[in-house]
Structure formats: structure tokens, C-alpha cells
FIKE-460115 format. One record per residue: residue number from 0; x, y, z of N, C-alpha, C, O in turn. Coordinates in steps of 0.05 Angstrom, whole numbers. Example, Ala and Ser with C-alpha at 12.3 -4.5 7.8 and 13.67 -1.06 7.14 Angstrom:
R    n    n.c1    n.c2    n.c3   ca.c1   ca.c2   ca.c3    c.c1    c.c2    c.c3    o.c1    o.c2    o.c3
R    0     264    -114     156     246     -90     156     264     -66     156     285     -66     169
R    1     257     -45     142     273     -21     143     258       1     157     268      23     161
//
This chain:
R    n    n.c1    n.c2    n.c3   ca.c1   ca.c2   ca.c3    c.c1    c.c2    c.c3    o.c1    o.c2    o.c3
R    0    1546   -5390     486    1525   -5373     473    1499   -5381     475    1495   -5405     469
R    1    1479   -5366     484    1451   -5374     488    1435   -5364     464    1438   -5342     455
R    2    1418   -5381     455    1401   -5377     433    1373   -5373     444    1364   -5390     460
R    3    1360   -5354     438    1333   -5347     448    1311   -5354     428    1302   -5338     412
R    4    1302   -5382     429    1279   -5386     412    1257   -5387     431    1246   -5408     436
R    5    1249   -5366     440    1229   -5362     461    1201   -5370     453    1185   -5373     471
R    6    1193   -5374     430    1165   -5379     423    1158   -5411     424    1136   -5421     421
R    7    1180   -5424     429    1177   -5455     432    1177   -5463     460    1196   -5461     475
R    8    1150   -5476     468    1148   -5482     495    1151   -5511     497    1136   -5526     484
R    9    1169   -5521     513    1169   -5551     517    1144   -5565     527    1129   -5552     541
R   10    1139   -5590     519    1118   -5606     531    1129   -5634     530    1152   -5638     523
R   11    1112   -5653     537    1117   -5681     539    1122   -5691     515    1111   -5682     495
R   12    1142   -5713     515    1152   -5727     490    1127   -5742     479    1112   -5753     495
R   13    1123   -5743     451    1104   -5758     440    1106   -5788     445    1128   -5799     443
R   14    1085   -5801     453    1088   -5829     456    1093   -5849     434    1104   -5871     437
R   15    1083   -5837     411    1085   -5854     385    1096   -5834     363    1084   -5813     360
R   16    1118   -5838     348    1127   -5821     326    1107   -5821     303    1093   -5841     301
R   17    1104   -5801     287    1085   -5802     262    1093   -5826     246    1115   -5837     246
R   18    1072   -5833     231    1077   -5855     211    1095   -5850     189    1108   -5868     179
R   19    1096   -5823     182    1112   -5812     157    1140   -5813     170    1145   -5808     194
R   20    1157   -5821     149    1189   -5821     160    1199   -5793     162    1187   -5776     149
R   21    1219   -5787     176    1230   -5762     180    1236   -5749     151    1229   -5727     144
R   22    1251   -5767     136    1262   -5757     110    1236   -5746      94    1238   -5724      83
R   23    1213   -5762      92    1193   -5754      77    1177   -5730      88    1165   -5714      73
R   24    1177   -5726     116    1166   -5704     127    1183   -5681     120    1172   -5660     111
R   25    1207   -5682     122    1226   -5658     114    1223   -5649      84    1223   -5625      77
R   26    1220   -5671      66    1213   -5665      41    1188   -5648      36    1187   -5628      22
R   27    1167   -5660      49    1143   -5644      47    1145   -5615      57    1133   -5597      46
R   28    1160   -5611      80    1167   -5583      91    1177   -5565      67    1168   -5544      60
R   29    1200   -5578      57    1213   -5562      37    1197   -5554      12    1200   -5532       1
R   30    1180   -5575       3    1159   -5567     -15    1143   -5543     -12    1141   -5525     -28
R   31    1132   -5547      14    1114   -5526      23    1128   -5498      26    1115   -5477      21
R   32    1152   -5497      34    1169   -5471      39    1172   -5460       9    1168   -5436       5
R   33    1181   -5477     -11    1186   -5467     -35    1159   -5457     -50    1159   -5438     -65
R   34    1136   -5471     -43    1113   -5462     -56    1107   -5435     -44    1096   -5418     -58
R   35    1112   -5429     -20    1104   -5406      -7    1121   -5381     -19    1112   -5358     -22
R   36    1146   -5390     -23    1166   -5368     -35    1157   -5361     -63    1163   -5339     -72
R   37    1144   -5381     -78    1133   -5375    -103    1109   -5358    -105    1105   -5346    -126
R   38    1093   -5355     -83    1069   -5337     -83    1079   -5309     -78    1095   -5303     -61
R   39    1068   -5293     -95    1073   -5265     -92    1060   -5252     -70    1035   -5249     -72
R   40    1072   -5245     -48    1062   -5232     -25    1081   -5212     -13    1104   -5220     -10
R   41    1074   -5189      -4    1091   -5169       6    1086   -5159      33    1063   -5155      40
R   42    1106   -5156      50    1101   -5151      78    1121   -5128      86    1142   -5124      75
R   43    1111   -5115     108    1126   -5092     121    1129   -5102     151    1112   -5114     164
R   44    1153   -5094     159    1156   -5103     190    1183   -5086     200    1200   -5073     188
R   45    1180   -5090     225    1206   -5074     240    1228   -5095     247    1222   -5119     252
R   46    1251   -5088     246    1275   -5105     253    1292   -5089     275    1300   -5066     271
R   47    1296   -5106     297    1315   -5098     315    1341   -5115     313    1341   -5139     320
R   48    1360   -5104     305    1384   -5119     294    1407   -5112     313    1410   -5090     323
R   49    1425   -5133     317    1451   -5128     328    1471   -5142     314    1470   -5166     312
R   50    1492   -5126     301    1514   -5137     288    1539   -5127     304    1546   -5104     308
R   51    1553   -5149     314    1576   -5146     334    1566   -5126     356    1547   -5133     370
R   52    1578   -5101     361    1570   -5084     380    1552   -5063     378    1547   -5046     395
R   53    1540   -5064     351    1520   -5042     344    1497   -5053     341    1495   -5076     331
R   54    1472   -5038     352    1447   -5046     347    1434   -5024     329    1439   -5000     331
R   55    1416   -5036     309    1402   -5018     291    1375   -5025     294    1368   -5048     299
R   56    1356   -5005     289    1326   -5007     288    1321   -4999     258    1330   -4978     248
R   57    1306   -5017     243    1302   -5014     216    1272   -5017     211    1259   -5030     227
R   58    1261   -5005     189    1236   -5008     179    1241   -5023     150    1255   -5011     134
R   59    1229   -5046     144    1234   -5059     120    1209   -5066     105    1190   -5076     117
R   60    1207   -5062      80    1181   -5069      63    1193   -5085      40    1215   -5079      29
R   61    1178   -5106      33    1184   -5123      11    1170   -5114     -15    1148   -5105     -17
R   62    1187   -5118     -35    1178   -5110     -63    1181   -5133     -81    1191   -5154     -72
R   63    1173   -5131    -107    1177   -5153    -124    1205   -5157    -131    1212   -5178    -142
R   64    1222   -5138    -124    1249   -5141    -131    1267   -5147    -106    1292   -5148    -106
R   65    1252   -5150     -86    1270   -5155     -60    1262   -5135     -37    1247   -5116     -42
R   66    1271   -5140     -12    1266   -5123       8    1282   -5097       9    1306   -5097       4
R   67    1267   -5075      17    1281   -5049      20    1281   -5040      48    1259   -5037      58
R   68    1302   -5034      63    1299   -5025      91    1308   -4996      92    1322   -4987      74
R   69    1299   -4982     114    1309   -4956     122    1317   -4955     151    1301   -4959     169
R   70    1342   -4950     157    1353   -4949     183    1338   -4922     198    1339   -4900     189
R   71    1326   -4928     222    1314   -4905     234    1325   -4899     261    1318   -4879     273
R   72    1343   -4917     272    1356   -4911     296    1383   -4928     298    1384   -4950     288
R   73    1403   -4917     313    1425   -4933     319    1431   -4931     347    1431   -4910     360
R   74    1436   -4955     357    1441   -4955     388    1419   -4943     404    1423   -4933     426
R   75    1393   -4946     391    1371   -4931     407    1367   -4903     404    1350   -4893     418
R   76    1382   -4888     387    1381   -4861     381    1373   -4856     353    1386   -4865     333
R   77    1350   -4839     351    1342   -4834     323    1364   -4819     306    1382   -4805     315
R   78    1359   -4825     281    1381   -4813     263    1379   -4780     262    1356   -4771     265
R   79    1398   -4764     259    1397   -4738     255    1391   -4734     224    1388   -4751     207
R   80    1391   -4705     221    1386   -4696     192    1407   -4710     172    1400   -4723     152
R   81    1432   -4705     180    1453   -4713     162    1452   -4745     160    1455   -4756     138
R   82    1447   -4757     180    1447   -4790     177    1421   -4796     158    1422   -4814     141
R   83    1398   -4781     162    1377   -4786     145    1383   -4781     117    1374   -4796      99
R   84    1398   -4759     111    1405   -4757      83    1422   -4777      72    1421   -4783      48
R   85    1439   -4787      89    1457   -4809      79    1444   -4833      74    1453   -4849      57
R   86    1419   -4838      89    1403   -4860      83    1390   -4857      58    1388   -4876      43
R   87    1380   -4832      52    1365   -4828      23    1387   -4831       3    1380   -4841     -18
R   88    1412   -4825       5    1432   -4832     -15    1437   -4861     -20    1441   -4872     -41
R   89    1437   -4874       7    1441   -4904       2    1415   -4921     -13    1419   -4939     -28
R   90    1392   -4911      -5    1369   -4922     -17    1368   -4915     -46    1355   -4931     -60
R   91    1380   -4894     -57    1379   -4888     -82    1399   -4906     -98    1394   -4914    -120
R   92    1421   -4912     -86    1437   -4931     -98    1428   -4958     -96    1430   -4973    -116
R   93    1417   -4967     -74    1406   -4993     -73    1387   -5000     -94    1388   -5022    -106
R   94    1369   -4981    -100    1347   -4985    -119    1358   -4991    -148    1345   -5004    -164
R   95    1381   -4981    -152    1394   -4986    -179    1404   -5014    -181    1406   -5025    -204
R   96    1411   -5027    -160    1423   -5054    -160    1404   -5077    -148    1411   -5100    -147
R   97    1380   -5067    -137    1364   -5084    -121    1359   -5112    -133    1363   -5133    -121
R   98    1348   -5110    -160    1340   -5136    -169    1361   -5157    -172    1356   -5180    -165
R   99    1383   -5150    -182    1408   -5167    -187    1415   -5182    -161    1417   -5207    -160
R  100    1417   -5165    -139    1425   -5175    -113    1406   -5195    -102    1412   -5217     -92
R  101    1379   -5185    -104    1357   -5201     -94    1355   -5229    -108    1353   -5250     -95
R  102    1357   -5228    -134    1357   -5254    -148    1377   -5276    -138    1371   -5300    -135
R  103    1404   -5263    -135    1423   -5282    -123    1417   -5293     -96    1420   -5317     -91
R  104    1408   -5277     -79    1400   -5285     -51    1380   -5303     -51    1382   -5322     -36
R  105    1359   -5301     -69    1336   -5316     -68    1343   -5347     -80    1331   -5368     -74
R  106    1366   -5344    -100    1371   -5370    -112    1389   -5386     -91    1388   -5410     -90
R  107    1405   -5370     -74    1422   -5383     -55    1404   -5400     -34    1409   -5423     -27
R  108    1383   -5384     -26    1366   -5394      -5    1350   -5420     -17    1346   -5439      -3
R  109    1343   -5419     -40    1326   -5439     -53    1347   -5467     -55    1341   -5491     -50
R  110    1369   -5460     -61    1391   -5481     -65    1393   -5496     -38    1391   -5520     -37
R  111    1398   -5481     -16    1403   -5495      12    1378   -5506      18    1379   -5527      30
R  112    1355   -5496      14    1331   -5510      23    1325   -5536       8    1312   -5554      18
R  113    1335   -5536     -18    1331   -5560     -32    1348   -5585     -20    1339   -5608     -20
R  114    1373   -5577     -10    1391   -5592       1    1384   -5608      28    1397   -5628      37
R  115    1360   -5596      41    1356   -5603      69    1351   -5633      68    1365   -5647      83
R  116    1332   -5645      55    1324   -5673      57    1349   -5692      53    1351   -5713      66
R  117    1369   -5685      33    1389   -5705      31    1413   -5698      45    1428   -5716      51
R  118    1419   -5675      52    1443   -5668      65    1445   -5676      95    1467   -5675     107
R  119    1422   -5685     106    1421   -5693     137    1408   -5718     138    1394   -5726     120
R  120    1414   -5732     161    1399   -5754     171    1384   -5746     195    1395   -5739     216
R  121    1356   -5746     191    1338   -5735     212    1323   -5758     228    1318   -5779     217
R  122    1316   -5753     253    1304   -5772     269    1285   -5758     285    1289   -5734     291
R  123    1264   -5770     293    1240   -5759     310    1252   -5758     336    1267   -5776     345
R  124    1245   -5733     351    1253   -5732     380    1234   -5720     397    1241   -5705     415
R  125    1206   -5727     391    1184   -5722     406    1169   -5695     399    1168   -5687     376
R  126    1159   -5680     419    1143   -5657     413    1151   -5634     430    1160   -5638     452
R  127    1146   -5609     419    1151   -5584     437    1127   -5567     429    1124   -5559     405
R  128    1110   -5561     448    1087   -5544     445    1071   -5549     423    1063   -5530     410
R  129    1066   -5576     416    1049   -5582     395    1063   -5587     367    1052   -5599     349
R  130    1090   -5575     366    1106   -5580     342    1123   -5606     343    1131   -5615     364
R  131    1127   -5618     319    1144   -5642     317    1173   -5633     322    1180   -5613     311
R  132    1189   -5646     337    1216   -5639     340    1233   -5663     327    1228   -5686     332
R  133    1252   -5655     310    1269   -5672     297    1298   -5667     302    1304   -5643     299
R  134    1318   -5685     309    1345   -5681     308    1357   -5684     279    1347   -5700     263
R  135    1377   -5669     273    1389   -5675     249    1421   -5675     251    1432   -5663     269
R  136    1432   -5686     233    1462   -5690     233    1468   -5692     205    1451   -5697     188
R  137    1495   -5689     198    1505   -5689     168    1501   -5719     161    1504   -5737     177
R  138    1494   -5720     135    1490   -5746     121    1518   -5753     110    1528   -5739      92
R  139    1532   -5774     122    1559   -5778     111    1562   -5788      80    1583   -5787      68
R  140    1540   -5797      69    1538   -5803      39    1534   -5779      21    1534   -5780      -3
R  141    1529   -5757      34    1523   -5731      17    1546   -5719       8    1564   -5718      25
R  142    1551   -5709     -16    1574   -5696     -24    1569   -5669     -33    1557   -5665     -54
R  143    1577   -5649     -17    1571   -5624     -22    1590   -5613     -44    1614   -5619     -43
R  144    1580   -5597     -62    1597   -5590     -84    1601   -5557     -85    1613   -5547    -104
R  145    1592   -5543     -67    1596   -5515     -66    1608   -5509     -37    1609   -5525     -19
R  146    1618   -5483     -35    1627   -5474      -6    1603   -5472      11    1603   -5482      33
R  147    1583   -5460       2    1558   -5454      20    1546   -5482      28    1540   -5487      51
R  148    1544   -5499       9    1534   -5526      15    1551   -5542      37    1541   -5557      54
R  149    1580   -5538      35    1593   -5551      53    1589   -5539      82    1589   -5554     102
R  150    1587   -5513      85    1579   -5502     110    1555   -5510     120    1553   -5518     143
R  151    1533   -5509     102    1509   -5520     108    1506   -5549     121    1493   -5555     140
R  152    1522   -5564     105    1523   -5593     110    1537   -5599     135    1534   -5621     145
R  153    1553   -5580     147    1568   -5584     171    1554   -5584     198    1564   -5590     219
R  154    1526   -5574     194    1509   -5568     218    1499   -5594     228    1499   -5614     213
R  155    1492   -5593     254    1479   -5614     271    1462   -5600     293    1471   -5581     307
R  156    1437   -5609     296    1421   -5597     316    1393   -5606     315    1388   -5630     312
R  157    1373   -5588     318    1349   -5595     321    1332   -5577     304    1341   -5554     302
R  158    1308   -5584     292    1288   -5569     280    1260   -5575     289    1255   -5598     298
R  159    1242   -5557     288    1217   -5558     297    1197   -5553     274    1199   -5532     260
R  160    1175   -5572     270    1156   -5572     246    1129   -5570     258    1123   -5584     278
R  161    1113   -5553     245    1086   -5552     250    1074   -5576     236    1073   -5578     212
R  162    1064   -5595     253    1051   -5618     240    1026   -5614     221    1023   -5628     201
R  163    1010   -5593     230     985   -5591     213     991   -5580     185     982   -5590     164
R  164    1007   -5557     186    1015   -5544     157    1037   -5556     144    1043   -5551     121
R  165    1052   -5573     161    1081   -5582     149    1099   -5559     141    1110   -5558     119
R  166    1102   -5540     160    1120   -5515     156    1142   -5516     178    1137   -5523     201
R  167    1164   -5509     171    1189   -5502     186    1182   -5481     207    1177   -5458     200
R  168    1183   -5490     233    1179   -5466     257    1206   -5458     265    1211   -5434     267
R  169    1223   -5476     270    1250   -5465     280    1272   -5486     272    1268   -5509     267
R  170    1294   -5475     270    1318   -5493     265    1343   -5480     282    1349   -5456     282
R  171    1356   -5500     296    1377   -5489     310    1404   -5511     309    1403   -5533     319
R  172    1427   -5501     296    1447   -5520     292    1471   -5507     297    1474   -5483     300
R  173    1492   -5528     300    1521   -5519     306    1538   -5532     292    1532   -5556     287
R  174    1560   -5522     283    1578   -5533     262    1595   -5555     279    1610   -5549     298
R  175    1592   -5580     270    1605   -5601     288    1632   -5605     280    1646   -5618     295
R  176    1643   -5597     258    1671   -5597     251    1681   -5573     239    1665   -5558     229
R  177    1708   -5567     239    1719   -5544     221    1715   -5551     195    1718   -5574     187
R  178    1706   -5530     180    1701   -5532     149    1726   -5518     137    1730   -5494     142
R  179    1742   -5534     120    1767   -5520     105    1758   -5517      77    1741   -5532      67
R  180    1771   -5498      66    1767   -5493      35    1798   -5493      23    1817   -5480      32
R  181    1799   -5510       3    1826   -5516      -9    1845   -5525      13    1867   -5513      16
R  182    1838   -5546      28    1853   -5559      48    1866   -5537      68    1889   -5537      77
R  183    1849   -5521      73    1857   -5498      93    1871   -5475      80    1872   -5455      93
R  184    1882   -5475      56    1897   -5454      44    1879   -5433      35    1889   -5410      35
R  185    1854   -5436      28    1839   -5415      21    1820   -5402      45    1809   -5380      42
R  186    1819   -5418      67    1808   -5409      85    1792   -5430     106    1795   -5455     102
R  187    1779   -5423     125    1764   -5442     142    1743   -5428     158    1744   -5404     162
R  188    1723   -5444     167    1701   -5436     188    1707   -5458     208    1711   -5482     205
R  189    1706   -5441     236    1715   -5457     259    1689   -5476     266    1666   -5470     261
R  190    1698   -5495     277    1679   -5514     291    1666   -5499     314    1679   -5483     327
R  191    1641   -5505     319    1627   -5492     342    1609   -5469     332    1593   -5459     348
R  192    1610   -5459     310    1593   -5436     302    1564   -5444     302    1557   -5467     298
R  193    1548   -5426     306    1518   -5430     313    1500   -5416     294    1506   -5394     285
R  194    1478   -5426     289    1459   -5415     268    1432   -5421     279    1427   -5444     286
R  195    1413   -5403     281    1389   -5408     290    1367   -5389     276    1372   -5366     271
R  196    1343   -5401     269    1321   -5384     259    1298   -5393     271    1297   -5416     280
R  197    1275   -5374     271    1250   -5381     282    1230   -5367     264    1234   -5345     254
R  198    1208   -5380     259    1188   -5372     237    1161   -5372     249    1155   -5389     266
R  199    1144   -5352     241    1117   -5351     250    1097   -5349     227    1104   -5339     205
R  200    1072   -5358     232    1051   -5359     212    1041   -5330     213    1033   -5321     235
R  201    1040   -5315     190    1028   -5288     186    1003   -5285     172     990   -5263     171
R  202     995   -5309     161     970   -5308     143     963   -5337     142     979   -5353     151
R  203     940   -5344     131     932   -5371     127     952   -5387     108     953   -5411     109
R  204     967   -5373      93     984   -5387      74    1014   -5379      77    1031   -5392      66
R  205    1019   -5360      89    1046   -5347      92    1062   -5351     121    1051   -5348     143
R  206    1086   -5356     120    1102   -5357     143    1127   -5335     140    1138   -5332     118
R  207    1133   -5324     160    1158   -5306     157    1177   -5309     179    1168   -5315     201
R  208    1202   -5306     174    1224   -5311     195    1225   -5287     213    1230   -5264     205
R  209    1219   -5294     240    1221   -5270     259    1244   -5270     278    1246   -5252     294
R  210    1264   -5291     276    1289   -5292     289    1310   -5302     271    1307   -5323     259
R  211    1331   -5289     268    1358   -5299     259    1379   -5293     276    1384   -5270     283
R  212    1394   -5316     284    1416   -5313     303    1438   -5331     296    1437   -5355     297
R  213    1462   -5314     287    1485   -5328     273    1512   -5318     291    1515   -5295     300
R  214    1528   -5338     295    1552   -5334     311    1573   -5351     299    1573   -5374     308
R  215    1591   -5343     278    1610   -5359     266    1639   -5345     265    1641   -5320     265
R  216    1659   -5360     266    1684   -5349     265    1706   -5362     246    1709   -5386     250
R  217    1720   -5351     230    1740   -5364     215    1756   -5347     196    1755   -5322     199
R  218    1772   -5356     178    1785   -5342     159    1780   -5352     132    1778   -5377     128
R  219    1778   -5333     111    1775   -5341      83    1793   -5325      68    1807   -5308      79
R  220    1795   -5331      41    1813   -5315      23    1844   -5307      37    1852   -5284      40
R  221    1855   -5330      44    1882   -5326      57    1881   -5318      84    1878   -5336     101
R  222    1883   -5292      92    1883   -5284     120    1862   -5263     126    1867   -5246     144
R  223    1839   -5261     113    1821   -5245     119    1801   -5257     139    1789   -5278     133
R  224    1797   -5244     166    1781   -5256     184    1751   -5254     178    1742   -5233     168
R  225    1734   -5276     185    1709   -5277     182    1696   -5276     209    1698   -5296     221
R  226    1682   -5257     220    1672   -5258     246    1641   -5249     244    1636   -5226     246
R  227    1624   -5266     239    1595   -5260     235    1581   -5263     262    1575   -5285     272
R  228    1577   -5242     273    1559   -5241     298    1535   -5223     292    1537   -5198     292
R  229    1512   -5236     286    1486   -5223     280    1463   -5234     291    1457   -5258     288
R  230    1447   -5216     305    1419   -5226     317    1400   -5207     307    1405   -5183     310
R  231    1378   -5216     293    1358   -5201     281    1332   -5212     293    1328   -5236     294
R  232    1314   -5193     303    1289   -5198     314    1265   -5181     295    1266   -5156     294
R  233    1247   -5195     284    1230   -5181     267    1202   -5182     278    1193   -5203     287
R  234    1187   -5162     277    1160   -5160     288    1140   -5145     273    1147   -5136     250
R  235    1116   -5140     281    1099   -5121     273    1093   -5128     241    1092   -5110     225
R  236    1089   -5154     232    1084   -5160     206    1057   -5149     194    1036   -5155     206
R  237    1057   -5136     175    1035   -5127     161    1034   -5129     129    1053   -5121     116
R  238    1013   -5140     119    1012   -5142      88    1009   -5117      74     992   -5101      82
R  239    1024   -5112      55    1020   -5087      41    1016   -5092       9    1023   -5114       0
R  240    1007   -5075      -5    1003   -5077     -35    1028   -5083     -46    1029   -5086     -71
//
């Protein structure tokens, strides 16, 4: 599986690591990311998404209750009238449940972000294109208490940090061990699953994720297969009221 983090350009390794410890640097990054999430800011952008064998083109706009998207094309073909009417019906239903779902997603993301400094052992690994590169691996002394934390804690890989703003630029990780739930009776996530994100600065204070690439395989809830194959590229960010 090839992950395309194309906005990162390799350069020579730094001769001296920063004076700040990797752990403290990651703590600063997490603080800044959470502060950004707390600022009210809304953006509109286009998404080119591939889930399994289907590609979708979407327009998405953020609101105080979460993002709302409209599908405008499937597999490169614009929606016909019937499909557009189906989108209208889906949006009507979405708006009735948007805030509840959005709050749950936001809480989940914040919980995982808070885990980052303690769930991993991080080490400096030089520079890429002016960004600090760190390697990370599971911290053996960390005890995950939830399913999502156990999956997150199973990753090892690299992350890139903007040294000037102390913001996360990219993260690429792979599950280094099989993750089992209930000693495997409730399910598992296979070793080798990969997860990558890339972020860009869209204003003096805001950063947005412009790449999400996920490939995992496993079984949960007895014999239900989990096959998460998703790639999302976001572009044309524009601030909106």
C-alpha cells in the first residue's frame, strides 16, 4: 500500500536536534491543536473521496453543529435529478440529528489527541522540508482503557511538525500488532493496517486536514467483517460566515 503525502519534501537531516524534548514538543502541538479546535471558524471545501471501489465528489461546509456535505458526483458522473432529490432527503434527515453526532465525533477526536503525548514514545528523526520529523512507537507503560484508545495505541510510524507554529503537519502510522477485543472473542483488527493524515495552514491561526488515508481489516462483534478502505483529498478551502 502506497500512501501519498506529497506535500512533504525530503531534505537533509538536522545536525542538532531541538533543545526541547520530543515529549514536550508533542504536548505543545496537542495544546495548539486543541486551542485551534476551540476557536469558532467555518470553512467550505471540496472533497474527492474513494471508499472501497467507489469514488465520490462532495462539497462540504462547516457549521456550528458540524460539517454538512452534498454529493455532487459519483465515479466522475454528476448526479441525475432522482439522485439529487435523494440527496435533498438525506440532508433533511441529517440536519435533525447533526448536533448529537457531531458532538460525539468531536469528543472522540479530542480524547485521541489528548492521548498522543503519553501513548507513544517519540524520538527526533531529523527534518523534512523545514518540518521536524519524529518517529513514534507504542509506549509500553501506557494502559489503554477503551477500544478506540487500544487501536490508536497500536500505531507506530512518523509524524511531521511545523517548528515555527508547533502544529501537526502529517502523521503516518501502521498497526504493529493485532489488536484483539475480549481475547479475540469480540473481534480484532489485523496487524499491518495503516493510517495517514496531512494538514495545511489555511489562515494565520487555522490548520485543516487535506488528506485522510485509512486501510484496515479485521472482524468485530463476533463475525462481522470490518474493511475500512478510505482515501479523502480536501481542497479549495474558503472561509465562510
